N, C-alpha and C positions, 0 to 999 in steps of 0.2 A: 404739319397741321394735323390736329386731332381729327380722326375719322369718327364722327359721332354716330353715323349710320351703322358702322360696324360695332361700336360699343352698344348701341341699342339692340342690335340683333343678338349679340352675345348675352345681354341681360335677359332678353325674352327667352332664349334657350335655357339660361340658368334658372329662370323662375319655374319652369316646368320640372326641372330636376329637383329643385328645392322643395316643391310641393309634395314630393314623394318621400322626403326625409322624415324619419321618425323623431319623436320628441327626444329620445335617448341620444340619437345621432346629433341633433341640433345642440343639446345641452353639453355634450362632450366637446363639441367644436368650440362652444363659447368658453368653456373652462380652459381649454387649450389656448385659446386666444388671450385670455386673461393671464395665463402663465407666460406666454410669449412676450406680452407687453412688459412685464416685470423683468424678464430675462434680457430683453433688448433695450432696457431703460437708458443705458449709456448712449446708444445709437440715436434714440429718439431725442434725448436731451441735447446732443450735439447738433442735430438738425434744427431743433428749436432755438438753440443759441444763435445760429446763423440768422434765423428770422427775427429774433429780438434785436440783434446788432443792426440789421437792415432797418428795422422799425425805429430804433433810436437815431440812426443816421438820418432818417427821413423826417424826424421831429414828431413822431407819433405821440398822441395824447397819452398821458399816464394811465388813464382808465382803459384805453384800448390796448396798451402794452400789458396791463394786468390780465386782460382777456386772452392775450396771445401767449403769455408766459406759461411754460410747463415747469413743474418741479417734481422731485421724486414722490412727494405726497400727492400731487395731482395725477401722476401716472398710476399710483397705487389706487387712487379713487376711481380712475377709469377701469382698472382691472376689477375692482370690487363691484363696479356697476355691471360688468359682464357676468360676474359670478352671481350677482343677485338676480339678473335676468334668467340665468340658467336655473335658478331655484324656483322661479315663478311658474305657476301652472301654464301649460300650453293651451291657449284658447282656440287654436285652429281645430276645426271639426266640431266645436261645441254646438250642440243643438239649442238654439236660442228660443225656439218656439215650435210646437207641433200640434197638429189638430187633424181631425178627419171630417170630410165633407159628407153630406147626406148621401151622395152617390158612391161613397166608399173610398174615394181618393184620400190617401194618407199624405199629408203635406208637412214637410219639415223645413225650418229656416236654419241654415247652418252657417257658421262663421268660417270665412275663407280669406286667404291673403289678398291684398290689393293687386299684386303682380310685380310690376317694376315701379319703384319709387325713386324720384329724382330729388336731390336736396342741394340747394344753393345756399351757402353760408359764408360768414365772414369771421376772420380772426381766430375764434376759439377752436384750437385743434382737438380738444377733448370731445367736441361734437362728432368728430370722425369715428371714434370708438363707440360712442353712444348710439349714433345713427346705425352703424353696422349691427350692433347687438340687438336692437329692437326690431330692425327690419329682418334680420336673419331669423330670430326666434319666431316671427310671424310668417316665415316662408316667403318673404319678399326679396327679390334681387334689388340692389340699390346702386345708383350712379351718383357719385358725389362731385360737387363743384365747389371747392373751397376758395377763399380769397387769396390773392397773390401774396399778401403779407404773411400767410402761414403755409406757403407752398412746400417748403422743405420739411416742416413738421408733418404735414399731411401725407406727403410721399413716404416718409419713413414709417408712419403709423400704418398706412395701408399695406405697405410691403410686409410688415410684421404680421398683420391680420390675415393677409392672403397666404402667407407661409403656414400659419396655423390651420387654415382651411385645407391646404394641400396635405398637411400632416395627417389630417383626419379623413382624407379621401373625399372631401366635399369640393364641388365645383368652385374654382377660385373666382370665376366671373360673377358669383353671387355679390361680390363687392368690386366696384370699379371706381377709379378716381380720374377725373379730367385734369390732366396736368398742365394743359395750355392755359396760361393766365390772361390771354387776350380777351377783351370784352366782347368782341364779335363772336367768340366761341360760346360765351354765356348766352348771348342773344339767340344763337342757333340752337342751343340746348333747350331753350324755352319753347321751341317749335317742334320738338321731337315727340309729338303726340302719337305718332304711329307706333312707338315702342314704349313710351313712359306713360303709366296710368295716372299718376298724381305727382305734382311738384310742390315741394315745401320749401319756402324761403325762410332763412333764419339769420337775422342781422339787423342792421339799422333801417330807419324809416325809408331812406332812399332806395335801398336794395329791395325791400318788400314792395314798395310802390311800383318799382320797375317790373318786378315779376308779375304782380297782379295785373298791370296794365298791358303787358306785352306777351304773356304766355298764352299759347294755344292749348296747353295741357291744363286740366283742372287743378286749381291751386288751393291748398290749405294755408291760410294766412296766419303767420305767427307774428304777433305785434310787438312794437316797442313798449316800453314801460314807464309812463308818467304815473307813478304809483303814489297814493296819498295815505297819510295817517291822520284821522280826525280824533282829536283829544276833546272829549266831551266834558261838560261842566261837572259831571259825576265821576270823572276818572280818578283812579288812584294815581297821584302825581308821580310817585317813585316808579311805579310800573310803566307809566307813560314815557318817562324819561328813558328808561331802559329799552323800551320797544323802539322808540324813535332813534336812539343812538345806534342800536343794532341794525335797524332797517336802513339807516343812512350810511353808516361807516363800516359795517362788517366787510363789505366788498362793494366798491363804488361802480365798477364797470359792468354791472349786470342789470338785466331788465326788471328784476323784482326788487331793486333797491328803492327806498323812499326818496322821491324827488320833491314832494310838496307836502307841507304840514298845514292842517286846518285846525284852528283852536277856538273853543267857545270863549267869548269875551269875558265871561264871569271869572275865569281862572288865569287870565294872561299875566296878572301881577305875581302870581305864585309859581305858575308852571314855566313861563318863559325864562326867568332868571336861572332856574334850576337846570333847564335844558341847555341854555347858553354856556353855563359852567361845565356841563358834561361834554359838550361838543368842542370846547375851547382847545383841548390838547390835540384834536384832529384838525384844527384850523378850518373848520367848516364856515364858509361864507353864508351869512343869513341875509335874505332879501324879503322884506315884509311890507305889509300895508301900513297906513298911517298909525293905527293903534299899536302895532308891533314896534314900530320905530320909536314911539313914545316911551315904551318900556325898556327897550334895548338900545343903548347908546351906539353900539357898533353895528347896528343893522342898516343895510342899504335899502333904499326905497325900491320896491318891486314894480316891474312893468307888467302890462298885460301879457307880453310874451313869456315872462317868467312862469306864469301859472300853467302854461301849456307845454313846458319844455322838459325833455329828458336830458338832464345835465351829464350824467355819467361822470360826476366830478364831486368834489367836496363843496357843493353849493346846495342850499335848501331854500325853497320859497315858503313864505308863511302868510296865511290868510285868516283873519278873525271873522267869526260868524256869531249870530245871536240865537241860533237854534239848530237842531239836527236837520230840520227841513232845508235850511239855508246851506248847511254843510253838504247834504246830499245833492242839492242843485248845483253847487260849485263843482263838486267832484264829477258829476255826470256831464258837465259842460266841458271840462278840461282833461278828463282822464283818457287813457287809451284802451280802456276796458280790459286791463290786465289784472292788477291786484290792488285792493283797497282795504283799509283797516279802520276800525273804530276802537278806541280805548274808553271804556265806561264800566261802571258798576251797576248801571241801570239796565236790567234785562229787556224792558219794553223798548227803550231807546235803541238798544243793540239790535233787537229783532226788526225794528223799522229800517235800520241801516242795512242789515243783511238782506232784507227783502227788496229794497228800493234802489240800492246802488247797482248800476249796470256794469258788471265786470265779470271776468271768468272766475276769479277767486276773491271772496270777501271774508275778511277776518274780524274776529272779536277778541280783543286782548291777546294778540299774537303778532309777531313780526311778519311783514310781507315777504321776507327772505325765504319763507318756507314754500313758496310757489316753485316747486322743483320736483321733477319726476322721482329723483332719488329720495327726497324727503317724504314724498307721498307713498313711498313703498313700491314704485313702479320699476325700480332697478335703474332707470335712467329716463331720459325723455328725448323726444325728437324735436321738441320745441314747446312753447306755450301758445296755444291757439287762442286768439282773441276774437275769432268769428263765431258764428253759431251753427254753421253747417260744415262738415258733419261732426266736428269735434270741437271741444272748448276746454281751455285750461291745459295743464301738463298732459302731453300726449304720450301715453305708454303703449302697451301691446295692443289692447283692444281698439285703440284709435287708429291703428295701422291695418285694420282689417275691413273687409266688406262682408257681404253675405250672399248666399244663393238659396233658392228654394229647390228642394228635391221632392218630386211628386211620384208616389208609387200607386199603381193601379192594378186592376185585374181584368184588363180589356175594355175599360170604359171608353165610350165614344160620345161626343157631344151631339145632342139632337137639335 
């Protein structure tokens, strides 16, 4: 049985060591970790193949298998993420604000690490490297709890990363993995507030809800993605087709994929046939309202449930509207506050959409697939926060920090 108390104690000890590490030391360790990932690619892929085989045997959904699968290209991307993090400015110690009081006290607001970060996640083993890199650069120790479906992959990746830390003379307990896959261990981990400063769940709606409802550790909620594209009456039809095709089919098993399409009724007769033709080679199942079904013979009637569902599959719901106001109302009702897009050539309409849609990321004429720490230039991401405290959107380095006030005086006492 995993001794979580002992892991917590090790993490706390490690965080104080990490906070003394220089930027140069941290960056060198990240570059070494990237090198080790590539060097040990065969070992990682072999472990991942075992997880994939188990997933296929268990009848895992193709979208989830895609999340689980590692390839040489994905391992290279993991390594590039660590390299990019190493190249980013170190925000720890940054003076965010400074001022002097009338009594002569000089006050500075400085950026500091969170301390110990716990991350509970499902399927995607690339999260293991991303989480390590971002937490490490910001001086945080991290305890990871991956899903049972990716356990062999995660063990292999963590072993490689810890070896890189050892090579650089860095405390290996800056990164720990809970290898016990029993759910009771996950429940116990959520109560480890004596040692863990913040807990971040990353996965499906069930996992996130469980962590939010049961954790005694402060939680940063990363949400599921029922993401919409609204094609306005003033949209460039060809552009709209390309954006929806990319957002829906480029990778189906991710939270920033388009799951629902909203279309202005004035263009359904021109846009919908063009879109259906583009999506046909991917065998995307379309589920639409009455107006959509009249235009597309192969469209299935959508239900209320369809408009609020994250499919993670080759399925797309479609809703017609008569105005941008109706589109905004529909999206705000059914979305998960993740990523939403408008395609239009009308700047005024776009500005209204950008201002009024309630989501972490709102796009104008660009695919929702860009909601990603790597694409935003953050090097990687710890997740996409869909809440409003204390972080929102792709969580990079600064979102994994807190701050403290330092106050310098010359003997002042309060009267």
